C-alpha positions, 0 to 999 in steps of 0.5 A: 452505486455498486451492484449489490449482486456482484458484491454479495460474496463480500457482504456474506463474508463480513456478515460472518465476521460480525456474527463471530464478533470479530473485526476485519482489518484493512489498510490501503497503500498507494504507490509511486506518488511524486507530485500533486496531480488531478488523480492524486486529488481524486484519491485523496477526496475518496479516502477523505470522504470515507475516512480511509487512512492512506499510506502513500509510497513516495519516490524520494529522488522525484519529489519535493516541496510541491507534494508536501504542501498538497498533503498538508491540507489532508489528514489521515495520510502516511508517507513511506519511502518508495525506494530512491528513484524507482530505477530498474537496474536489473538486466533485460531478462530479469524482473524489474528491481531497484534494490537488487544485487546488481549494484554494491550494497553500500550504494543502494543503502546510501540511497535509502538512507538519503531517501528516508532523511528527505521524506522525514524532512519534507513530511515531518507530521506524516512520515513513517519509516517504512520502506516500500521497494519498487516493484515489491522486490528487494535483495534479501541481503539488504534487509538486515541493514535496514534497521541501522538506516532507521527503517522500522518496517518493510512493505512488499506484496504477498503473505508476510513471513514473520521472523525477519529483522523488520516487521512486515506490513504487506499488501495482498490485493492489487486492483491494477491488471498489469499484464493485460489492460494496465487498468482496473481489474474486474470487479468480480475478480477483486471481490473474490480475492478480498473474500479469499484474503478475509477467509484466510484471516478468519481461519487464524492468520493474524495479518491485516488485508492490504489493498494496493493502488497506483493512482497514476494509472487508474482508469474508470474501472479502478476508480469505480471499484475503489468507490464501491469498496469504501462504500460497502466497507464504511456501512459494515460494522465488521470492517476497520480501515487502519493507519499504517502506524496503528498496525505497526504498533500492534 
């Protein structure tokens, strides 16, 4: 059970949406899936119990039939392409990036094409041609070539900027404290971020709120937050958790 007091700002914001006859749209993306693990089982159990659609960003070069067999047991899962091998090719003084300008564009694009084809073959019923760049970074010069490879959308982190060659389905709230504990961030901080994102949408920004998780590094705080968030939103009539495919159709 969550502490109602710490979640009160979110309750109030959602009540405002309900009073206005509006629905707050959320979606969930989890990165770095490779193979079946106990942590993946925990995530699948949580999302399954709460009927929260889950988009798994799978690393093509590191995955195989074992993950496909595990996901076949669960409904409500979308598989997206998480780069190729999640390898950092940037220099030591630069931010990590696999899909940058350090290598020839044709080499990078060939890897992405292979990754798309591989995951489409492994997960025919769950695959969506969405590219999730490792570390949420991609060289802008590569993006115009993505539709020609078969990609239908791009998912990174932060506010989506319309007008590019691909629809953007972004995430906005990352539950992991990457600069500190590398575990779950504080509940109060995350609730405040969710409220800020929802307030922005209420004012007119037409973009679902994307929650970003990384099941392989979750600690107790991260799991507790997810459980509490799913419980709060499941009980509130102003919330709808959407699958990636449904959001792209909009």
